[in-house]
DSSP file (Angstrom, degrees, kcal/mol; ACC not computed):
  #  RESIDUE AA STRUCTURE BP1 BP2  ACC     N-H-->O    O-->H-N    N-H-->O    O-->H-N    TCO  KAPPA ALPHA  PHI   PSI    X-CA   Y-CA   Z-CA
    1    1 A M              0   0    0      0, 0.0     2,-0.5     0, 0.0    20,-0.2   0.000 360.0 360.0 360.0 133.2    0.0    0.0    0.0
    2    2 A H  E     -A   20   0A   0     18,-2.9    18,-2.6     2,-0.0     2,-0.4  -0.801 360.0-165.8 -89.8 127.1    1.3    3.4   -0.9
    3    3 A K  E     +A   19   0A   0     -2,-0.5     2,-0.3    16,-0.2    16,-0.2  -0.914  11.8 168.3-117.1 140.6    0.8    5.9    2.0
    4    4 A S  E     +A   18   0A   0     14,-2.4    14,-2.8    -2,-0.4     2,-0.3  -0.982   8.4 177.3-146.7 157.4    1.1    9.7    1.8
    5    5 A A  E     -A   17   0A   0     -2,-0.3     2,-0.6    12,-0.3    12,-0.2  -0.963  21.9-143.9-158.2 145.5    0.3   12.8    3.9
    6    6 A V  E     +A   16   0A   0     10,-3.0     9,-2.8    -2,-0.3    10,-1.1  -0.954  30.2 172.1-112.4 111.8    0.7   16.5    3.6
    7    7 A I  E     -A   14   0A   0     -2,-0.6     7,-0.2     7,-0.2    -2,-0.1  -0.943  35.5-107.1-121.7 140.6    1.5   18.0    7.0
    8    8 A S    >   -     0   0    0      5,-2.9     3,-1.5    -2,-0.4     5,-0.0  -0.227  32.7-110.3 -62.3 154.7    2.6   21.6    7.7
    9    9 A P  T 3  S+     0   0    0      0, 0.0    -1,-0.1     0, 0.0    -2,-0.0   0.829 120.8  53.0 -55.7 -32.6    6.2   22.2    8.6
   10   10 A C  T 3  S-     0   0    0      1,-0.1    -2,-0.1     3,-0.0    -3,-0.0   0.648 107.6-129.0 -78.5 -13.7    5.1   23.0   12.2
   11   11 A G  S <  S+     0   0    0     -3,-1.5    59,-0.1     2,-0.2    -1,-0.1   0.412  81.3 107.1  83.4  -2.1    3.2   19.7   12.4
   12   12 A K  S    S+     0   0    0      1,-0.1    58,-2.9    57,-0.1     2,-0.4   0.735  73.6  50.5 -80.8 -22.2    0.0   21.4   13.6
   13   13 A F  B     -G   69   0B   0     56,-0.2    -5,-2.9    -5,-0.0     2,-0.5  -0.943  56.5-166.4-124.3 136.0   -1.9   20.9   10.4
   14   14 A R  E     +A    7   0A   0     54,-2.5    -7,-0.2    -2,-0.4    51,-0.1  -0.984   9.5 178.2-116.3 121.6   -2.6   18.0    8.1
   15   15 A Y  E     +     0   0A   0     -9,-2.8    50,-0.3    -2,-0.5     2,-0.3   0.791  62.9   2.8 -93.3 -31.7   -4.0   19.0    4.8
   16   16 A R  E     -A    6   0A   0    -10,-1.1   -10,-3.0    48,-0.1     2,-0.4  -0.990  53.5-168.6-158.4 145.6   -4.3   15.7    3.0
   17   17 A L  E     -AB   5  63A   0     46,-1.7    46,-2.5    -2,-0.3     2,-0.4  -0.998  11.9-171.2-137.2 139.9   -3.8   12.0    3.6
   18   18 A G  E     -AB   4  62A   0    -14,-2.8   -14,-2.4    -2,-0.4     2,-0.4  -0.977  14.8-176.9-135.5 148.4   -3.8    9.2    1.0
   19   19 A R  E     -AB   3  61A   0     42,-2.4    42,-2.7    -2,-0.4     2,-0.4  -0.965  12.4-177.2-139.2 122.3   -3.8    5.4    1.0
   20   20 A R  E     +AB   2  60A   0    -18,-2.6   -18,-2.9    -2,-0.4    40,-0.2  -0.985  18.9 162.7-127.3 129.0   -3.6    3.6   -2.4
   21   21 A W  S    S+     0   0    0     38,-2.2     2,-0.3    -2,-0.4    39,-0.2   0.453  73.3  11.8-119.8  -7.9   -3.7   -0.2   -2.9
   22   22 A A  S    S-     0   0    0     37,-1.6    -1,-0.2     2,-0.1    37,-0.1  -0.913  80.8-100.2-156.9-178.6   -4.6   -0.4   -6.6
   23   23 A S  S    S+     0   0    0     -2,-0.3     3,-0.1    -3,-0.1    37,-0.1   0.423  82.3  95.5 -96.4   1.9   -4.8    1.9   -9.6
   24   24 A G  S    S-     0   0    0      1,-0.2    -2,-0.1    35,-0.0    34,-0.1   0.014  84.5 -47.7 -82.7-168.8   -8.5    2.6   -9.9
   25   25 A P        -     0   0    0      0, 0.0    34,-3.1     0, 0.0    35,-0.6  -0.146  55.0-131.7 -62.1 153.6  -10.6    5.5   -8.6
   26   26 A A  E     -c   60   0A   0     32,-0.2    79,-1.1    33,-0.2     2,-0.5  -0.588   5.9-130.2 -99.6 163.2  -10.3    6.8   -5.0
   27   27 A M  E     -cd  61 105A   0     33,-2.1    35,-2.0    77,-0.2     2,-0.6  -0.985  22.8-150.3-111.8 121.5  -13.0    7.6   -2.4
   28   28 A L  E     -cd  62 106A   0     77,-3.1    79,-3.8    -2,-0.5     2,-0.5  -0.832   6.8-159.8 -96.5 122.5  -12.4   11.0   -0.9
   29   29 A F  E     -cd  63 107A   0     33,-2.8    35,-2.2    -2,-0.6     2,-0.7  -0.894   2.1-161.9-101.3 126.8  -13.6   11.4    2.7
   30   30 A I  E     +cd  64 108A   0     77,-2.9    79,-3.0    -2,-0.5    35,-0.2  -0.929  25.5 165.9-108.5 108.7  -14.2   15.0    3.9
   31   31 A M  E     -c   65   0A   0     33,-2.2    35,-2.7    -2,-0.7    79,-0.3  -0.383  45.6 -96.2-113.7-170.1  -14.2   14.9    7.7
   32   32 A L  S    S-     0   0    0     77,-0.4    35,-2.6     1,-0.3    78,-0.1   0.984  89.0 -22.8 -77.3 -61.4  -14.0   17.4   10.5
   33   33 A N        -     0   0    0     33,-0.2    -1,-0.3    32,-0.1    35,-0.2  -0.991  68.5 -99.5-152.4 152.5  -10.4   17.5   11.5
   34   34 A P        -     0   0    0      0, 0.0    37,-2.5     0, 0.0   -20,-0.0  -0.405  30.8-166.1 -76.1 150.9   -7.3   15.2   11.3
   35   35 A S        -     0   0    0     35,-0.2    37,-0.1    -2,-0.1    38,-0.0   0.277  53.8 -49.9-103.9-128.2   -6.2   13.1   14.2
   36   36 A T  S    S+     0   0    0     34,-0.1     5,-0.1    35,-0.1    36,-0.1   0.554  90.5 117.5 -96.4  -9.3   -2.8   11.3   14.5
   37   37 A A        +     0   0    0      3,-0.1     2,-0.2     1,-0.1     5,-0.2  -0.264  36.1 161.3 -61.2 145.6   -2.6    9.5   11.2
   38   38 A D        -     0   0    0      3,-2.0   -34,-0.1   -33,-0.1    -1,-0.1  -0.654  57.3 -56.0-144.3-158.8    0.3   10.5    9.0
   39   39 A A  S    S+     0   0    0     -2,-0.2   -36,-0.1     1,-0.2     3,-0.1   0.666 135.0  19.8 -66.7 -15.4    2.3    9.2    6.0
   40   40 A S  S    S+     0   0    0      1,-0.2     2,-0.5   -36,-0.0    -1,-0.2   0.620 113.8  68.0-124.7 -21.0    3.2    6.0    7.9
   41   41 A V        -     0   0    0     -5,-0.1    -3,-2.0   -38,-0.0     2,-0.4  -0.893  59.0-157.0-112.8 129.5    0.7    5.5   10.7
   42   42 A D        -     0   0    0     -2,-0.5    -3,-0.0    -5,-0.2    -6,-0.0  -0.798   8.1-154.1 -96.7 143.6   -3.1    4.8   10.3
   43   43 A D     >  -     0   0    0     -2,-0.4     4,-2.3    -5,-0.1     5,-0.2  -0.611  38.7 -92.0-104.7 175.0   -5.5    5.6   13.1
   44   44 A P  H  > S+     0   0    0      0, 0.0     4,-2.0     0, 0.0     5,-0.1   0.857 125.2  53.3 -57.9 -36.4   -8.9    3.8   13.6
   45   45 A T  H  > S+     0   0    0      2,-0.2     4,-2.5     1,-0.2     5,-0.2   0.925 109.1  48.0 -65.3 -43.3  -10.8    6.3   11.5
   46   46 A I  H  > S+     0   0    0      1,-0.2     4,-2.4     2,-0.2    -1,-0.2   0.910 110.6  51.6 -64.5 -41.2   -8.4    5.8    8.5
   47   47 A R  H  X S+     0   0    0     -4,-2.3     4,-1.9     1,-0.2    -1,-0.2   0.893 110.8  48.8 -61.3 -38.5   -8.7    2.0    8.9
   48   48 A K  H  X S+     0   0    0     -4,-2.0     4,-2.3    -5,-0.2    -2,-0.2   0.904 109.3  51.8 -68.5 -40.8  -12.5    2.3    8.8
   49   49 A C  H  X S+     0   0    0     -4,-2.5     4,-2.6     1,-0.2    -2,-0.2   0.905 108.1  52.3 -61.3 -41.4  -12.4    4.6    5.8
   50   50 A I  H  X S+     0   0    0     -4,-2.4     4,-2.7     1,-0.2    -1,-0.2   0.920 108.7  51.3 -59.7 -43.7  -10.2    2.0    4.0
   51   51 A G  H  X S+     0   0    0     -4,-1.9     4,-2.1     1,-0.2    -2,-0.2   0.914 111.3  46.3 -60.6 -44.5  -12.7   -0.7    4.8
   52   52 A F  H  X S+     0   0    0     -4,-2.3     4,-1.1     2,-0.2    -1,-0.2   0.912 112.7  50.6 -64.6 -41.9  -15.6    1.4    3.4
   53   53 A A  H ><>S+     0   0    0     -4,-2.6     5,-2.6     1,-0.2     3,-0.6   0.933 110.4  48.5 -62.8 -46.0  -13.7    2.2    0.3
   54   54 A E  H ><5S+     0   0    0     -4,-2.7     3,-1.4     1,-0.2    -1,-0.2   0.909 110.7  51.3 -59.9 -42.3  -12.8   -1.4   -0.4
   55   55 A R  H 3<5S+     0   0    0     -4,-2.1    -1,-0.2     1,-0.3    -2,-0.2   0.695 110.7  49.9 -69.9 -18.2  -16.4   -2.5    0.1
   56   56 A N  T <<5S-     0   0    0     -4,-1.1    -1,-0.3    -3,-0.6    -2,-0.2   0.178 121.3-102.9-107.2  16.1  -17.5    0.2   -2.4
   57   57 A G  T < 5S+     0   0    0     -3,-1.4    -3,-0.2     1,-0.2     2,-0.2   0.578  72.2 141.6  81.4  10.5  -15.1   -0.7   -5.1
   58   58 A A      < -     0   0    0     -5,-2.6    -1,-0.2    -6,-0.2   -32,-0.2  -0.506  43.1-153.3 -83.3 156.2  -12.5    2.1   -4.6
   59   59 A D  S    S+     0   0    0    -34,-3.1   -38,-2.2    -2,-0.2   -37,-1.6   0.278  74.9  12.4-109.7   7.4   -8.8    1.4   -5.0
   60   60 A A  E     -Bc  20  26A   0    -35,-0.6   -33,-2.1   -40,-0.2     2,-0.4  -0.976  63.2-133.0-168.1 162.0   -7.7    4.2   -2.7
   61   61 A I  E     -Bc  19  27A   0    -42,-2.7   -42,-2.4    -2,-0.3     2,-0.4  -0.968  11.9-169.4-122.7 149.6   -8.8    6.8   -0.1
   62   62 A E  E     -Bc  18  28A   0    -35,-2.0   -33,-2.8    -2,-0.4     2,-0.4  -0.972  11.3-159.7-126.0 145.5   -8.0   10.4    0.1
   63   63 A V  E     +Bc  17  29A   0    -46,-2.5   -46,-1.7    -2,-0.4     2,-0.3  -0.992  17.5 162.8-132.6 128.1   -8.8   12.4    3.2
   64   64 A V  E     - c   0  30A   0    -35,-2.2   -33,-2.2    -2,-0.4     2,-0.3  -0.861  21.5-145.2-128.9 169.9   -9.3   16.1    3.7
   65   65 A N  E     - c   0  31A   0    -50,-0.3   -33,-0.2    -2,-0.3   -32,-0.1  -0.958  25.7-123.6-138.7 152.8  -11.0   17.9    6.5
   66   66 A L  S    S+     0   0    0    -35,-2.7     2,-0.4    -2,-0.3   -33,-0.2   0.866 110.9  32.8 -59.0 -35.7  -13.0   21.1    7.1
   67   67 A F        -     0   0    0    -35,-2.6    17,-0.3   -36,-0.2    -1,-0.2  -0.984  69.3-158.7-123.5 133.2  -10.4   22.0    9.6
   68   68 A A        +     0   0    0     16,-0.8   -54,-2.5    15,-0.8     2,-0.2   0.564  55.7 117.0 -88.8  -8.6   -6.7   21.1    9.1
   69   69 A F  B     -G   13   0B   0     14,-2.0     2,-0.5   -56,-0.2   -56,-0.2  -0.428  66.4-129.4 -65.0 127.2   -5.7   21.4   12.8
   70   70 A R        +     0   0    0    -58,-2.9     2,-0.3    -2,-0.2   -35,-0.2  -0.676  47.0 140.7 -84.0 121.9   -4.6   18.1   14.2
   71   71 A A        -     0   0    0    -37,-2.5   -38,-0.1    -2,-0.5   -35,-0.1  -0.962  49.5-144.6-159.2 141.2   -6.3   17.1   17.4
   72   72 A T  S    S+     0   0    0     -2,-0.3   -37,-0.1     1,-0.2    -1,-0.1   0.683  96.2  54.1 -80.1 -18.0   -7.7   13.8   18.9
   73   73 A D  S >  S-     0   0    0      1,-0.1     3,-2.2    -3,-0.1     4,-0.3  -0.970  74.5-149.2-118.5 117.6  -10.5   15.8   20.5
   74   74 A P  G >  S+     0   0    0      0, 0.0     3,-1.7     0, 0.0     4,-0.3   0.734  94.0  73.0 -57.8 -21.9  -12.7   18.0   18.3
   75   75 A K  G >  S+     0   0    0      1,-0.3     3,-1.3     2,-0.2     4,-0.3   0.771  82.1  71.6 -63.0 -23.6  -13.2   20.4   21.3
   76   76 A A  G X  S+     0   0    0     -3,-2.2     3,-1.3     1,-0.3    -1,-0.3   0.710  79.1  76.1 -65.4 -19.2   -9.6   21.5   20.8
   77   77 A L  G X  S+     0   0    0     -3,-1.7     3,-1.2    -4,-0.3    -1,-0.3   0.841  86.0  62.0 -60.1 -32.1  -10.6   23.3   17.6
   78   78 A A  G <  S+     0   0    0     -3,-1.3    -1,-0.3    -4,-0.3     3,-0.2   0.733 110.2  39.2 -66.0 -21.7  -12.1   26.0   19.8
   79   79 A Y  G <  S+     0   0    0     -3,-1.3    -1,-0.2    -4,-0.3    -2,-0.2   0.258  90.7  92.2-110.9  10.3   -8.7   26.8   21.2
   80   80 A A  S <  S-     0   0    0     -3,-1.2     2,-1.5    -4,-0.3    -1,-0.1   0.455  79.5-138.2 -88.6  -0.3   -6.6   26.4   18.1
   81   81 A G  S    S+     0   0    0     -3,-0.2    -1,-0.2    -4,-0.2    -4,-0.0  -0.639  89.7  11.4  79.9 -92.6   -6.7   30.0   17.0
   82   82 A W  S >  S+     0   0    0     -2,-1.5     3,-0.8     1,-0.1    -1,-0.1  -0.791  72.8 175.8-119.1  85.8   -7.3   29.4   13.3
   83   83 A P  T 3  S+     0   0    0      0, 0.0   -14,-2.0     0, 0.0   -15,-0.8   0.683  70.3  70.9 -70.3 -17.2   -8.1   25.7   13.0
   84   84 A V  T 3  S-     0   0    0    -17,-0.3   -16,-0.8   -16,-0.2     4,-0.1   0.912  97.3-139.3 -63.9 -40.4   -8.8   25.8    9.3
   85   85 A G    X   -     0   0    0     -3,-0.8     3,-0.8     1,-0.1     4,-0.4   0.165  19.3 -88.8  90.0 148.9   -5.1   26.3    8.5
   86   86 A P  T 3  S+     0   0    0      0, 0.0    -1,-0.1     0, 0.0     4,-0.1   0.734 121.3  30.7 -67.7 -24.8   -3.5   28.6    6.0
   87   87 A D  T 3> S+     0   0    0     -3,-0.1     4,-1.7     1,-0.1     3,-0.2   0.309  85.7 105.1-116.5   8.4   -3.5   26.1    3.0
   88   88 A N  H <> S+     0   0    0     -3,-0.8     4,-2.6     1,-0.2     5,-0.2   0.896  76.5  54.1 -62.9 -44.6   -6.5   24.0    3.7
   89   89 A A  H  > S+     0   0    0     -4,-0.4     4,-2.5     1,-0.2    -1,-0.2   0.892 108.1  51.6 -58.5 -40.2   -8.8   25.5    1.0
   90   90 A E  H  > S+     0   0    0     -3,-0.2     4,-2.2     1,-0.2    -1,-0.2   0.918 111.5  45.9 -63.0 -44.4   -6.2   24.8   -1.7
   91   91 A Y  H  X S+     0   0    0     -4,-1.7     4,-2.5     2,-0.2    -2,-0.2   0.875 112.8  50.0 -69.5 -36.7   -5.8   21.2   -0.7
   92   92 A I  H  X S+     0   0    0     -4,-2.6     4,-2.7     2,-0.2     5,-0.3   0.943 111.5  48.6 -64.8 -46.6   -9.6   20.6   -0.5
   93   93 A A  H  X S+     0   0    0     -4,-2.5     4,-2.0    -5,-0.2    -2,-0.2   0.914 114.0  46.2 -60.0 -43.5  -10.1   22.1   -3.9
   94   94 A R  H  X S+     0   0    0     -4,-2.2     4,-2.7    -5,-0.2    -1,-0.2   0.923 113.7  48.2 -66.1 -44.6   -7.4   20.1   -5.5
   95   95 A A  H  X S+     0   0    0     -4,-2.5     4,-2.6     2,-0.2     5,-0.3   0.924 112.4  47.6 -64.7 -44.8   -8.5   16.8   -3.9
   96   96 A T  H  X S+     0   0    0     -4,-2.7     4,-2.2     1,-0.2     5,-0.2   0.912 114.3  47.6 -64.0 -41.0  -12.2   17.2   -4.8
   97   97 A K  H  X S+     0   0    0     -4,-2.0     4,-2.7    -5,-0.3    -2,-0.2   0.947 114.0  46.3 -63.5 -49.2  -11.2   18.1   -8.4
   98   98 A E  H  X S+     0   0    0     -4,-2.7     4,-1.4     1,-0.2    -2,-0.2   0.923 115.2  44.9 -62.2 -46.5   -8.8   15.2   -8.8
   99   99 A V  H  <>S+     0   0    0     -4,-2.6     5,-3.1    -5,-0.2    -1,-0.2   0.912 114.9  48.5 -67.2 -41.7  -11.1   12.5   -7.3
  100  100 A H  H ><5S+     0   0    0     -4,-2.2     3,-1.8    -5,-0.3    -2,-0.2   0.934 111.3  49.3 -63.1 -46.0  -14.1   13.8   -9.3
  101  101 A E  H 3<5S+     0   0    0     -4,-2.7    -1,-0.2     1,-0.3    -2,-0.2   0.768 108.9  53.8 -65.9 -24.5  -12.2   13.8  -12.6
  102  102 A D  T 3<5S-     0   0    0     -4,-1.4    -1,-0.3    -5,-0.2    -2,-0.2   0.256 120.4-110.9 -91.5  11.2  -11.0   10.3  -11.8
  103  103 A E  T < 5S+     0   0    0     -3,-1.8    -3,-0.2     1,-0.2    -2,-0.1   0.756  71.2 141.8  64.4  28.3  -14.6    9.1  -11.4
  104  104 A G      < -     0   0    0     -5,-3.1     2,-0.4    -6,-0.2   -77,-0.2  -0.295  51.6-105.6 -85.5 179.0  -14.2    8.6   -7.6
  105  105 A R  E     -d   27   0A   0    -79,-1.1   -77,-3.1    -2,-0.1     2,-0.6  -0.856  17.3-144.6-110.5 144.1  -16.7    9.3   -5.0
  106  106 A I  E     -d   28   0A   0     27,-0.5    29,-2.3    -2,-0.4     2,-0.6  -0.944  18.4-162.5-110.3 120.9  -16.7   12.2   -2.5
  107  107 A V  E     -de  29 135A   0    -79,-3.8   -77,-2.9    -2,-0.6     2,-0.5  -0.908  12.8-145.8-113.5 118.2  -18.1   11.3    0.9
  108  108 A F  E     +d   30   0A   0     27,-3.3    29,-0.5    -2,-0.6   -77,-0.2  -0.705  35.4 153.6 -77.2 126.2  -19.2   13.9    3.4
  109  109 A A        +     0   0    0    -79,-3.0   -77,-0.4    -2,-0.5    -1,-0.1  -0.129  17.5 127.8-150.2  42.0  -18.3   12.4    6.8
  110  110 A W        -     0   0    0    -79,-0.3     3,-0.3     1,-0.1    37,-0.2   0.648  51.9-153.4 -87.6 -13.8  -17.7   15.2    9.3
  111  111 A G    >   -     0   0    0     34,-1.9     3,-1.7     1,-0.2     4,-0.2   0.012  39.5 -42.8  76.3-178.8  -20.1   14.1   12.0
  112  112 A A  G >  S+     0   0    0      1,-0.3     3,-1.8     2,-0.2    -1,-0.2   0.740 122.3  70.4 -62.8 -28.1  -22.1   15.8   14.8
  113  113 A N  G 3  S+     0   0    0     -3,-0.3    -1,-0.3     1,-0.3    -2,-0.1   0.582  92.6  59.8 -71.3  -6.4  -19.3   18.1   15.8
  114  114 A A  G X  S+     0   0    0     -3,-1.7     3,-2.5    -4,-0.1     6,-0.3   0.451  74.6 131.1 -95.0  -2.1  -19.7   20.0   12.6
  115  115 A R  T <  S+     0   0    0     -3,-1.8     3,-0.1     1,-0.3    -3,-0.0  -0.266  79.8   7.1 -53.0 128.5  -23.3   20.9   13.4
  116  116 A G  T 3  S+     0   0    0      1,-0.3     2,-0.4     2,-0.1    -1,-0.3   0.500  94.3 138.9  78.1   3.5  -23.9   24.6   12.8
  117  117 A R    X>  -     0   0    0     -3,-2.5     4,-1.2     1,-0.1     3,-0.7  -0.686  50.7-146.7 -85.3 130.1  -20.4   25.2   11.3
  118  118 A D  H 3> S+     0   0    0     -2,-0.4     4,-2.6     1,-0.2     5,-0.2   0.827  95.7  66.6 -61.3 -31.8  -20.3   27.5    8.3
  119  119 A E  H 3> S+     0   0    0      1,-0.2     4,-2.0     2,-0.2    -1,-0.2   0.853  98.2  51.6 -61.5 -35.7  -17.5   25.4    6.8
  120  120 A A  H <> S+     0   0    0     -3,-0.7     4,-2.1    -6,-0.3    -1,-0.2   0.941 112.3  44.6 -67.2 -46.7  -19.7   22.4    6.3
  121  121 A Q  H  X S+     0   0    0     -4,-1.2     4,-2.5     1,-0.2    -2,-0.2   0.883 111.8  53.5 -64.9 -37.3  -22.4   24.4    4.5
  122  122 A A  H  X S+     0   0    0     -4,-2.6     4,-2.7     2,-0.2    -1,-0.2   0.892 107.7  51.5 -63.3 -39.1  -19.7   26.1    2.4
  123  123 A M  H  X S+     0   0    0     -4,-2.0     4,-2.2     2,-0.2     5,-0.2   0.936 110.9  46.8 -63.1 -47.2  -18.3   22.8    1.4
  124  124 A I  H  X S+     0   0    0     -4,-2.1     4,-2.2     1,-0.2    -2,-0.2   0.927 115.0  47.3 -60.2 -45.6  -21.7   21.5    0.3
  125  125 A G  H  X S+     0   0    0     -4,-2.5     4,-2.5     2,-0.2    -2,-0.2   0.890 109.8  52.7 -64.3 -40.8  -22.3   24.7   -1.6
  126  126 A D  H  X S+     0   0    0     -4,-2.7     4,-1.8     2,-0.2    -1,-0.2   0.927 111.8  44.6 -62.8 -45.7  -18.9   24.7   -3.3
  127  127 A L  H  <>S+     0   0    0     -4,-2.2     5,-3.1     2,-0.2    -1,-0.2   0.890 113.1  51.1 -68.3 -37.5  -19.3   21.2   -4.6
  128  128 A A  H ><5S+     0   0    0     -4,-2.2     3,-1.4    -5,-0.2    -2,-0.2   0.915 108.9  51.9 -63.3 -41.8  -22.8   21.8   -5.8
  129  129 A Y  H 3<5S+     0   0    0     -4,-2.5    -1,-0.2     1,-0.3    -2,-0.2   0.874 111.7  46.2 -61.0 -38.1  -21.7   25.0   -7.6
  130  130 A R  T 3<5S-     0   0    0     -4,-1.8    -1,-0.3    -5,-0.2    -2,-0.2   0.339 115.6-118.4 -87.0   7.4  -19.0   22.9   -9.3
  131  131 A D  T < 5 +     0   0    0     -3,-1.4    -3,-0.2     1,-0.2    -2,-0.1   0.872  64.9 145.5  57.2  41.5  -21.5   20.2  -10.2
  132  132 A I      < -     0   0    0     -5,-3.1    -1,-0.2    -6,-0.1    -2,-0.1  -0.947  46.2-130.5-108.8 118.0  -19.6   17.6   -8.1
  133  133 A P        -     0   0    0      0, 0.0   -27,-0.5     0, 0.0     2,-0.3  -0.392  18.3-152.4 -71.2 144.5  -21.9   15.1   -6.4
  134  134 A G  E     - F   0 160A   0     26,-0.6    26,-2.6   -29,-0.1     2,-0.3  -0.843   9.6-166.4-112.8 153.7  -21.5   14.4   -2.7
  135  135 A Y  E     -eF 107 159A   0    -29,-2.3   -27,-3.3    -2,-0.3     2,-0.3  -0.832   4.9-159.6-130.5 167.4  -22.3   11.2   -0.8
  136  136 A T  E     - F   0 158A   0     22,-2.1    22,-2.1    -2,-0.3     3,-0.1  -0.973  20.4-141.6-143.9 158.1  -22.7   10.1    2.7
  137  137 A L  S    S-     0   0    0    -29,-0.5    19,-0.4     1,-0.4     2,-0.3   0.788  86.7 -13.8 -88.0 -32.0  -22.6    6.7    4.5
  138  138 A R        -     0   0    0      8,-0.2     8,-3.0    17,-0.1    -1,-0.4  -0.955  64.1-128.0-164.8 151.4  -25.4    7.6    6.9
  139  139 A L  B     -H  145   0C   0     -2,-0.3     2,-0.1     6,-0.2     5,-0.1  -0.865  20.8-130.0-105.3 141.7  -27.2   10.7    8.1
  140  140 A L    >   -     0   0    0      4,-3.1     3,-2.3    -2,-0.4     6,-0.1  -0.323  42.9 -90.4 -74.7 171.1  -27.6   11.7   11.7
  141  141 A L  T 3  S+     0   0    0      1,-0.3    -1,-0.1     2,-0.1    -2,-0.0   0.807 129.2  50.4 -57.5 -31.6  -31.2   12.6   12.9
  142  142 A D  T 3  S-     0   0    0      2,-0.1    -1,-0.3     1,-0.0    -2,-0.0   0.381 124.2-101.2 -88.9   5.6  -30.6   16.3   12.1
  143  143 A G  S <  S+     0   0    0     -3,-2.3    -2,-0.1     1,-0.3    19,-0.1   0.472  75.1 142.1  91.3   2.5  -29.4   15.5    8.6
  144  144 A T        -     0   0    0      1,-0.1    -4,-3.1    19,-0.1    -1,-0.3  -0.572  61.2-104.8 -75.3 137.1  -25.7   15.9    9.3
  145  145 A P  B     -H  139   0C   0      0, 0.0   -34,-1.9     0, 0.0    -6,-0.2  -0.443  41.6-119.6 -62.5 130.9  -23.4   13.4    7.5
  146  146 A A        -     0   0    0     -8,-3.0    -9,-0.3    -2,-0.2    -8,-0.2  -0.369  18.6-113.3 -73.7 148.9  -22.2   10.8   10.1
  147  147 A H        -     0   0    0    -37,-0.2     3,-0.4     1,-0.1     4,-0.2  -0.611  26.0-132.7 -75.7 141.8  -18.5   10.2   10.9
  148  148 A P  S >  S+     0   0    0      0, 0.0     3,-1.5     0, 0.0    -1,-0.1   0.699  82.9  88.4 -74.9 -19.0  -17.5    6.8    9.7
  149  149 A L  T 3  S+     0   0    0      1,-0.3    -3,-0.0     3,-0.0     0, 0.0   0.862  99.3  28.6 -53.5 -47.5  -15.6    5.4   12.8
  150  150 A M  T 3  S+     0   0    0     -3,-0.4    -1,-0.3     2,-0.1  -105,-0.0   0.352  95.8 111.8 -97.9   6.8  -18.6    3.9   14.6
  151  151 A L    <   -     0   0    0     -3,-1.5     2,-0.2    -4,-0.2   -13,-0.0  -0.535  69.6-117.6 -80.4 145.5  -20.7    3.0   11.5
  152  152 A P    >   -     0   0    0      0, 0.0     3,-1.9     0, 0.0    -1,-0.1  -0.498  22.8-117.6 -75.9 152.6  -21.3   -0.6   10.5
  153  153 A Y  T 3  S+     0   0    0      1,-0.3    -2,-0.0    -2,-0.2     0, 0.0   0.601 107.3  79.4 -66.5  -8.9  -19.9   -1.7    7.2
  154  154 A S  T 3   +     0   0    0      2,-0.1    -1,-0.3     0, 0.0     2,-0.1   0.627  68.3 107.4 -73.3 -11.7  -23.5   -2.4    6.1
  155  155 A C    <   -     0   0    0     -3,-1.9     2,-0.3     1,-0.0   -17,-0.1  -0.442  60.0-153.9 -65.1 137.9  -24.0    1.3    5.5
  156  156 A S        -     0   0    0    -19,-0.4   -20,-0.1    -2,-0.1    -2,-0.1  -0.856  22.8 -93.9-116.7 153.7  -24.2    2.1    1.8
  157  157 A L        -     0   0    0     -2,-0.3     2,-0.3   -22,-0.1   -20,-0.2  -0.351  43.6-178.3 -63.1 138.4  -23.3    5.2    0.0
  158  158 A Q  E     -F  136   0A   0    -22,-2.1   -22,-2.1    -2,-0.0   -20,-0.1  -0.995  33.5-100.2-137.2 144.9  -26.2    7.6   -0.7
  159  159 A R  E     -F  135   0A   0     -2,-0.3     2,-0.5   -24,-0.2   -24,-0.3  -0.309  35.3-147.7 -61.0 145.4  -26.3   10.9   -2.5
  160  160 A Y  E     +F  134   0A   0    -26,-2.6   -26,-0.6     1,-0.1     3,-0.1  -0.977  23.9 172.7-122.1 126.9  -26.3   13.9   -0.2
  161  161 A Y        -     0   0    0     -2,-0.5     2,-0.1     1,-0.4    -1,-0.1   0.292  54.0 -96.0-114.4   6.6  -28.1   17.1   -1.1
  162  162 A G              0   0    0    -19,-0.1    -1,-0.4     1,-0.1   -41,-0.0  -0.264 360.0 360.0 100.0 169.6  -27.7   19.0    2.1
  163  163 A N              0   0    0     -2,-0.1    -1,-0.1    -3,-0.1   -19,-0.1   0.381 360.0 360.0-126.8 360.0  -29.9   19.5    5.1
């Protein structure tokens, strides 16, 4: 498996993470914020994303986040100053374009901690404006895309049109 990650020189921000096991299309997961995974280490969320991608016929995963600040607890975003990170928008735009053009799927998976965040709505709007379809594995009761970690593999991709 080829593993990659783009992490800021200071180590506080992870902009993109990739795992490729074959040459076909990737599944791009857009989540809330990165945890500890890097170019060599997978965390439980990344392992779960790989499992969902394999079960849905993808040959790779790419991961970007609404916020690039690395933290194991999403509450830390409130104390991070600027949790989005200086280069995050560029990496998200590039990843969504590349995966879409390669006929991959883009999966919204930011979970309950993104509720009420402008960044989530902006992401949905940006992809809709660029005519790029978004998917989710499951919706929470309020219509927020669920985070993949605790979802069963029986969840199937469904188109997401916003809430």
